[in-house]
TORGUSE-880924 format. One record per atom (N, C-alpha, C): x, y, z. Coordinates in steps of 0.1 Angstrom, whole numbers, padded with zeros to 4 digits, always signed. Layout:
N
XYZ;...
% end
This chain:
279
+0894+0603+1547;+0908+0612+1541;+0909+0625+1543;+0916+0631+1549;+0917+0644+1554;+0930+0650+1547;+0931+0663+1543;+0941+0669+1540;+0940+0683+1540;+0949+0694+1538;+0948+0706+1539;+0944+0711+1526;+0931+0716+1528;+0928+0722+1513;+0926+0711+1503;+0921+0700+1507;+0921+0692+1494;+0933+0687+1488;+0947+0690+1489;+0958+0687+1484;+0966+0677+1490;+0971+0675+1502;+0978+0669+1506;+0974+0661+1518;+0979+0651+1521;+0976+0637+1529;+0988+0634+1535;+0985+0633+1547;+0999+0627+1558;+0998+0611+1558;+1011+0606+1561;+1012+0590+1562;+0998+0585+1571;+0995+0590+1582;+0984+0583+1590;+0974+0587+1582;+0970+0595+1579;+0958+0595+1573;+0956+0586+1562;+0966+0583+1553;+0967+0573+1541;+0966+0560+1548;+0973+0558+1559;+0972+0543+1563;+0956+0540+1566;+0951+0548+1572;+0938+0550+1576;+0928+0550+1565;+0930+0555+1553;+0922+0551+1542;+0926+0541+1536;+0939+0535+1537;+0940+0521+1530;+0935+0508+1537;+0930+0513+1550;+0924+0502+1557;+0910+0503+1558;+0904+0513+1552;+0890+0515+1550;+0884+0508+1540;+0869+0509+1542;+0861+0499+1532;+0862+0506+1515;+0870+0519+1517;+0871+0524+1501;+0883+0529+1501;+0892+0519+1500;+0906+0525+1499;+0910+0531+1485;+0921+0542+1486;+0920+0551+1474;+0931+0542+1466;+0932+0548+1452;+0942+0541+1444;+0954+0549+1445;+0965+0545+1448;+0981+0549+1450;+0989+0549+1439;+0993+0559+1435;+1001+0562+1422;+1015+0566+1429;+1029+0558+1424;+1038+0562+1425;+1042+0568+1410;+1049+0581+1414;+1051+0587+1402;+1065+0593+1405;+1075+0583+1403;+1091+0590+1406;+1096+0590+1392;+1099+0604+1391;+1105+0609+1380;+1115+0622+1384;+1126+0622+1378;+1136+0637+1379;+1140+0637+1368;+1142+0655+1365;+1147+0657+1354;+1164+0648+1353;+1167+0641+1344;+1182+0634+1341;+1180+0620+1352;+1169+0618+1356;+1168+0603+1359;+1155+0595+1353;+1160+0587+1346;+1150+0580+1337;+1148+0565+1343;+1152+0563+1357;+1148+0550+1362;+1139+0547+1373;+1130+0557+1368;+1118+0557+1380;+1113+0543+1381;+1112+0537+1370;+1101+0522+1371;+1113+0513+1380;+1126+0513+1379;+1136+0506+1387;+1135+0512+1399;+1135+0522+1405;+1132+0528+1418;+1120+0523+1425;+1108+0523+1417;+1095+0518+1420;+1096+0501+1424;+1103+0493+1414;+1102+0479+1417;+1112+0476+1430;+1123+0486+1433;+1131+0483+1444;+1126+0482+1455;+1112+0494+1457;+1105+0494+1467;+1094+0505+1466;+1084+0503+1469;+1071+0512+1468;+1061+0509+1478;+1053+0518+1481;+1041+0516+1489;+1033+0502+1486;+1026+0497+1494;+1021+0484+1494;+1010+0486+1483;+1006+0482+1471;+0995+0482+1463;+0994+0495+1453;+1007+0500+1452;+1007+0514+1446;+1008+0508+1430;+1007+0518+1423;+1007+0515+1408;+1019+0525+1402;+1029+0520+1395;+1039+0529+1388;+1031+0536+1376;+1035+0548+1376;+1029+0558+1364;+1045+0564+1359;+1045+0563+1346;+1055+0569+1337;+1051+0581+1333;+1059+0594+1342;+1054+0605+1338;+1059+0611+1323;+1070+0604+1315;+1070+0612+1305;+1059+0604+1292;+1056+0591+1295;+1047+0586+1285;+1032+0586+1291;+1028+0587+1301;+1015+0587+1306;+1010+0599+1312;+1020+0608+1312;+1015+0620+1320;+1018+0634+1310;+1022+0629+1297;+1026+0637+1286;+1023+0632+1271;+1020+0639+1265;+1022+0636+1251;+1037+0637+1245;+1038+0632+1232;+1054+0634+1231;+1059+0646+1228;+1072+0649+1232;+1076+0665+1232;+1078+0669+1217;+1078+0681+1213;+1078+0688+1200;+1084+0703+1205;+1091+0708+1196;+1095+0723+1197;+1084+0731+1200;+1071+0728+1192;+1061+0735+1190;+1053+0735+1203;+1054+0726+1208;+1045+0724+1221;+1052+0722+1236;+1064+0718+1233;+1071+0718+1248;+1076+0703+1251;+1084+0701+1262;+1088+0690+1264;+1078+0680+1273;+1069+0683+1278;+1058+0676+1283;+1045+0682+1281;+1041+0681+1266;+1026+0688+1265;+1016+0680+1273;+1004+0686+1274;+0995+0677+1281;+0990+0664+1270;+0988+0654+1276;+0986+0641+1271;+0971+0643+1264;+0967+0636+1254;+0952+0635+1248;+0944+0630+1257;+0932+0637+1261;+0922+0631+1270;+0918+0614+1269;+0919+0611+1256;+0916+0596+1253;+0929+0590+1258;+0942+0593+1259;+0953+0586+1263;+0954+0588+1277;+0952+0595+1286;+0951+0599+1298;+0939+0590+1304;+0928+0587+1297;+0919+0581+1303;+0922+0566+1304;+0927+0561+1293;+0932+0548+1289;+0942+0544+1300;+0951+0556+1304;+0961+0552+1313;+0957+0550+1329;+0946+0560+1331;+0939+0559+1345;+0932+0547+1344;+0928+0543+1337;+0919+0529+1337;+0929+0518+1340;+0939+0519+1334;+0951+0508+1333;+0954+0509+1348;+0956+0522+1353;+0962+0523+1372;+0951+0519+1379;+0938+0514+1374;+0929+0509+1383;+0917+0518+1386;+0918+0531+1383;+0910+0542+1386;+0895+0540+1382;+0885+0540+1390;+0870+0539+1387;+0864+0553+1387;+0852+0553+1383;+0843+0564+1388;+0841+0565+1402;+0846+0578+1406;+0845+0581+1421;+0854+0575+1430;+0866+0573+1424;+0877+0568+1432;+0885+0579+1438;+0890+0575+1451;+0900+0584+1455;+0913+0580+1452;+0921+0590+1451;+0936+0587+1448;+0945+0598+1453;+0956+0588+1456;+0969+0593+1464;+0981+0592+1452;+0988+0603+1454;+1001+0602+1446;+1013+0608+1453;+1022+0601+1448;+1036+0605+1458;+1048+0600+1449;+1061+0607+1454;+1073+0605+1446;+1084+0603+1455;+1097+0604+1450;+1107+0609+1460;+1114+0622+1459;+1106+0631+1452;+1112+0645+1448;+1103+0654+1454;+1101+0656+1467;+1094+0669+1470;+1079+0670+1466;+1072+0658+1462;+1063+0659+1456;+1061+0667+1440;+1073+0671+1438;+1072+0679+1422;+1069+0671+1411;+1070+0658+1413;+1064+0649+1400;+1053+0643+1403;+1050+0638+1415;+1037+0635+1418;+1025+0644+1416;+1030+0658+1418;+1020+0672+1415;+1014+0672+1403;+1024+0667+1393;+1021+0667+1379;+1008+0657+1377;+1007+0646+1384;+0997+0635+1385;+0986+0643+1390;+0988+0648+1400;+0976+0655+1408;+0970+0665+1399;+0977+0673+1393;+0971+0683+1384;+0964+0678+1372;+0970+0668+1365;+0962+0660+1353;+0951+0654+1357;+0949+0650+1368;+0938+0642+1374;+0927+0652+1377;+0932+0660+1382;+0921+0672+1385;+0915+0678+1376;+0925+0682+1367;+0922+0686+1353;+0909+0682+1345;+0913+0665+1347;+0903+0658+1337;+0891+0655+1347;+0889+0658+1358;+0875+0659+1363;+0876+0653+1378;+0887+0645+1380;+0886+0639+1395;+0886+0648+1407;+0878+0646+1418;+0877+0658+1428;+0884+0653+1439;+0888+0642+1440;+0895+0637+1454;+0910+0629+1451;+0918+0640+1447;+0932+0635+1445;+0941+0644+1455;+0950+0634+1461;+0959+0642+1472;+0973+0637+1470;+0982+0647+1474;+0995+0643+1472;+1003+0641+1488;+1009+0627+1488;+1015+0623+1501;+1026+0631+1504;+1025+0637+1518;+1031+0648+1520;+1046+0643+1525;+1056+0645+1521;+1069+0639+1522;+1071+0626+1515;+1064+0623+1505;+1065+0612+1496;+1068+0600+1504;+1076+0591+1497;+1080+0577+1501;+1090+0579+1512;+1095+0590+1514;+1106+0592+1523;+1099+0593+1536;+1089+0599+1540;+1078+0601+1551;+1073+0587+1553;+1068+0579+1543;+1063+0567+1547;+1075+0559+1552;+1084+0559+1545;+1094+0551+1555;+1100+0555+1566;+1102+0569+1568;+1105+0572+1581;+1094+0570+1591;+1081+0567+1588;+1072+0565+1600;+1073+0548+1599;+1080+0541+1595;+1084+0528+1597;+1072+0517+1591;+1066+0524+1580;+1056+0517+1571;+1062+0507+1563;+1054+0498+1562;+1059+0484+1548;+1062+0488+1536;+1072+0483+1530;+1076+0486+1517;+1074+0473+1507;+1067+0475+1496;+1066+0461+1488;+1078+0465+1473;+1078+0454+1470;+1088+0453+1457;+1083+0445+1444;+1089+0445+1437;+1085+0443+1421;+1071+0451+1415;+1062+0445+1408;+1053+0453+1401;+1039+0451+1405;+1031+0458+1407;+1016+0454+1407;+1008+0453+1394;+0997+0446+1398;+0990+0443+1387;+0977+0447+1390;+0970+0459+1389;+0956+0463+1390;+0945+0458+1382;+0936+0457+1386;+0925+0453+1376;+0922+0466+1367;+0916+0466+1358;+0913+0480+1348;+0900+0485+1353;+0902+0499+1354;+0892+0508+1359;+0884+0511+1349;+0872+0520+1355;+0861+0524+1347;+0859+0539+1347;+0870+0547+1350;+0869+0561+1351;+0865+0566+1338;+0858+0576+1336;+0856+0585+1326;+0859+0601+1327;+0868+0604+1319;+0874+0617+1323;+0869+0626+1312;+0868+0639+1319;+0867+0652+1311;+0873+0664+1313;+0880+0670+1301;+0889+0681+1304;+0884+0693+1310;+0893+0701+1314;+0891+0714+1315;+0887+0719+1327;+0888+0708+1337;+0885+0712+1351;+0893+0725+1360;+0905+0722+1355;+0914+0734+1361;+0921+0743+1348;+0920+0755+1351;+0926+0764+1340;+0940+0763+1333;+0941+0766+1319;+0956+0765+1317;+0951+0779+1304;+0964+0785+1300;+0967+0794+1291;+0977+0789+1281;+0976+0795+1270;+0983+0792+1260;+0994+0801+1255;+1002+0798+1247;+1016+0807+1244;+1012+0819+1245;+1003+0824+1235;+0998+0836+1227;+0990+0842+1242;+0985+0838+1250;+0977+0845+1261;+0988+0847+1270;+1001+0839+1273;+1007+0843+1281;+1015+0857+1281;+1018+0856+1264;+1023+0870+1258;+1016+0879+1258;+1002+0881+1262;+0993+0891+1261;+0989+0893+1275;+0995+0888+1286;+0993+0893+1299;+0995+0907+1303;+0988+0911+1312;+0986+0926+1316;+0993+0924+1329;+1006+0928+1333;+1012+0927+1347;+1008+0935+1357;+0994+0943+1356;+0987+0951+1366;+0977+0938+1369;+0975+0932+1362;+0964+0922+1362;+0966+0909+1367;+0978+0905+1363;+0981+0891+1364;+0997+0889+1367;+1000+0878+1376;+1010+0878+1381;+1016+0860+1376;+1027+0867+1367;+1033+0853+1361;+1045+0851+1369;+1044+0835+1376;+1054+0827+1382;+1061+0819+1377;+1075+0820+1378;+1086+0809+1373;+1089+0800+1383;+1084+0790+1381;+1085+0778+1395;+1101+0772+1392;+1109+0774+1385;+1123+0766+1382;+1130+0774+1392;+1142+0768+1392;+1156+0772+1403;+1157+0787+1397;+1163+0793+1412;+1171+0806+1405;+1177+0808+1395;+1187+0799+1395;+1199+0798+1384;+1193+0799+1370;+1182+0790+1368;+1176+0790+1353;+1166+0802+1353;+1162+0808+1362;+1156+0819+1359;+1164+0830+1353;+1175+0832+1362;+1183+0846+1357;+1192+0841+1344;+1192+0827+1340;+1200+0827+1327;+1214+0820+1333;+1215+0820+1344;+1231+0816+1349;+1231+0801+1341;+1224+0794+1341;+1225+0780+1336;+1212+0778+1330;+1214+0768+1317;+1201+0760+1313;+1204+0749+1307;+1202+0738+1314;+1207+0725+1311;+1198+0719+1300;+1186+0721+1296;+1178+0714+1286;+1169+0724+1276;+1168+0736+1277;+1162+0743+1269;+1171+0753+1259;+1163+0757+1248;+1171+0762+1236;+1179+0775+1243;+1172+0784+1250;+1178+0797+1254;+1176+0797+1269;+1187+0806+1273;+1187+0807+1288;+1179+0820+1294;+1173+0821+1302;+1165+0834+1308;+1153+0829+1312;+1143+0837+1312;+1129+0837+1316;+1119+0846+1307;+1106+0841+1309;+1095+0850+1302;+1096+0867+1307;+1096+0877+1298;+1100+0889+1303;+1084+0893+1312;+1088+0898+1324;+1077+0902+1332;+1073+0892+1340;+1082+0878+1342;+1079+0867+1352;+1085+0871+1365;+1080+0866+1377;+1085+0868+1389;+1090+0852+1394;+1105+0853+1398;+1109+0838+1403;+1104+0836+1416;+1100+0822+1414;+1092+0817+1427;+1096+0801+1425;+1109+0796+1430;+1115+0786+1428;+1103+0777+1437;+1099+0762+1432;+1093+0753+1436;+1098+0751+1451;+1112+0747+1451;+1117+0744+1463;+1115+0751+1475;+1112+0764+1475;+1105+0773+1486;+1094+0769+1493;+1086+0757+1483;+1073+0756+1489;+1073+0746+1498;+1087+0740+1503;+1086+0724+1511;+1096+0729+1521;+1097+0720+1530;+1110+0721+1543;+1120+0710+1542;+1128+0709+1547;+1139+0702+1546;+1137+0688+1540;+1126+0680+1548;+1120+0667+1544;+1111+0664+1533;+1110+0677+1525;+1104+0676+1514;+1089+0677+1516;+1084+0681+1527;+1067+0682+1530;+1064+0697+1528;+1052+0698+1522;+1049+0712+1519;+1050+0720+1535;+1053+0734+1532;+1053+0745+1543;+1039+0743+1550;+1037+0748+1562;+1024+0752+1568;+1015+0757+1559;+1003+0755+1559;+0994+0763+1550;+0994+0780+1553;+0997+0785+1563;+0996+0798+1566;+1010+0802+1561;+1020+0795+1562;+1032+0803+1557;+1035+0801+1543;+1028+0792+1536;+1025+0792+1522;+1018+0806+1515;+1008+0807+1525;+0998+0819+1521;+1007+0834+1521;+1014+0833+1533;+1023+0846+1533;+1034+0846+1523;+1038+0835+1521;+1048+0836+1508;+1044+0840+1494;+1032+0835+1491;+1026+0841+1481;+1021+0850+1478;+1014+0857+1491;+1008+0868+1493;+1020+0880+1491;+1032+0877+1496;+1044+0885+1495;+1048+0888+1479;+1048+0876+1473;+1050+0878+1456;+1037+0885+1452;+1027+0888+1454;+1016+0894+1449;+1007+0888+1444;+1005+0875+1447;+0994+0867+1447;+0980+0868+1451;+0980+0878+1458;+0964+0877+1464;+0955+0887+1459;+0960+0895+1449;+0948+0906+1441;+0952+0903+1428;+0958+0894+1423;+0960+0894+1409;+0956+0880+1405;+0953+0878+1392;+0953+0865+1385;+0965+0860+1384;+0968+0845+1390;+0980+0840+1390;+0983+0827+1379;+0993+0829+1371;+0996+0820+1359;+1012+0815+1363;+1012+0803+1363;+1025+0795+1367;+1031+0785+1354;+1042+0788+1354;+1050+0780+1343;+1065+0775+1347;+1071+0767+1345;+1083+0760+1347;+1092+0758+1336;+1098+0747+1334;+1107+0744+1322;+1097+0736+1311;+1088+0727+1320;+1078+0720+1309;+1066+0717+1313;+1059+0722+1326;+1045+0720+1332;+1045+0710+1340;+1060+0707+1348;+1058+0695+1360;+1059+0701+1373;+1070+0708+1373;+1069+0716+1387;+1061+0726+1389;+1056+0731+1378;+1045+0743+1380;+1036+0738+1384;+1032+0723+1384;+1020+0716+1387;+1020+0718+1404;+1033+0714+1408;+1038+0717+1421;+1033+0729+1429;+1037+0740+1421;+1035+0754+1426;+1019+0755+1427;+1011+0751+1417;+0999+0752+1417;+0993+0746+1426;+0998+0733+1429;+0992+0725+1445;+0996+0734+1457;+1006+0741+1458;+1010+0749+1469;+1003+0763+1472;+0999+0765+1460;+0990+0779+1458;+0975+0775+1464;+0970+0763+1458;+0958+0757+1461;+0958+0753+1477;+0966+0750+1483;+0968+0745+1495;+0968+0761+1504;+0975+0772+1501;+0971+0785+1505;+0958+0791+1500;+0950+0785+1494;+0936+0789+1492;+0937+0799+1479;+0948+0799+1471;+0950+0809+1457;+0949+0797+1447;+0939+0803+1438;+0938+0797+1425;+0945+0801+1416;+0952+0792+1407;+0965+0795+1396;+0959+0787+1382;+0968+0792+1373;+0967+0786+1360;+0976+0780+1354;+0978+0770+1349;+0990+0763+1342;+0993+0769+1327;+1006+0772+1327;+1009+0775+1310;+1017+0761+1307;+1009+0752+1299;+1015+0738+1299;+1027+0736+1293;+1029+0747+1280;+1039+0745+1273;+1056+0751+1280;+1051+0760+1289;+1061+0766+1299;+1073+0771+1292;+1085+0771+1297;+1097+0777+1293;+1104+0770+1281;+1101+0757+1280;+1106+0750+1268;+1096+0750+1254;+1086+0755+1256;+1079+0760+1245;+1083+0775+1242;+1083+0782+1252;+1085+0797+1249;+1098+0798+1243;+1107+0792+1247;+1121+0794+1244;+1127+0788+1231;+1116+0780+1226;+1120+0773+1212;+1113+0780+1201;+1107+0789+1203;+1101+0799+1197;+1111+0813+1192;+1118+0814+1183;+1129+0827+1183;+1122+0839+1182;+1108+0839+1181;+1101+0853+1179;+1098+0857+1193;+1100+0851+1203;+1095+0852+1217;+1108+0858+1225;+1105+0871+1231;+1116+0875+1235;+1120+0867+1252;+1133+0869+1255;+1138+0864+1269;+1146+0874+1275;+1144+0872+1288;+1148+0881+1296;+1162+0874+1307;+1170+0881+1308;+1184+0877+1319;+1183+0881+1329;+1188+0878+1341;+1191+0884+1354;+1178+0884+1363;
% end
């Protein structure tokens, strides 16, 4: 299985891996803000053998104002879910969605954070799979129970207090949300419009092309270096820690390590003592 910087995998490479003696576990992570029918989309058509993953309940703890809309799940809960998906010790994993990899990246980040080393995002998602003329399955898959053992902390995170204490001369805080949410022009879900003071707008949509595939690695690197990511610590947030994971995946593809603020703007904006900026 090959990919750019251990992040992405092409349809051709995935097909080769699926036909190998050690096929990967393939996870369908279809989810979008405002669309709760991911499982229905999965049942209507998915990659053969892939297992549906519910982002809201399996890739996050229950939402609270204090922790945000998608807090990190408890390690024991994530391990139990990963075993339900059929992941063993040493398994290779491929994740995909139908939203430019933005939801799948949450699974990519969490599994990497929990100690898995070979996790890839299918570049272009199910759209790329269909465009290549590959077979689609329907209904639900029933994987056998896996044996994976997870340990937390293999990717870095920061707390809300650590974000508040960031030195802008030493750290770059990237906001992965759409521009109109960063400026405060609109805010569909969180308590207060705007952004964390000192943050730089870097919409996740800028990381992909018109087909939802990651931009070439060199282009991603140029993009992030232009934002100032080459010579400072990079911290990323979004609304609730989902699309920020996609930003971190794009940064990793470009060879730049980044840290996730899991609570993101949903946690920050719920705390009236935290300042917000507009524009």
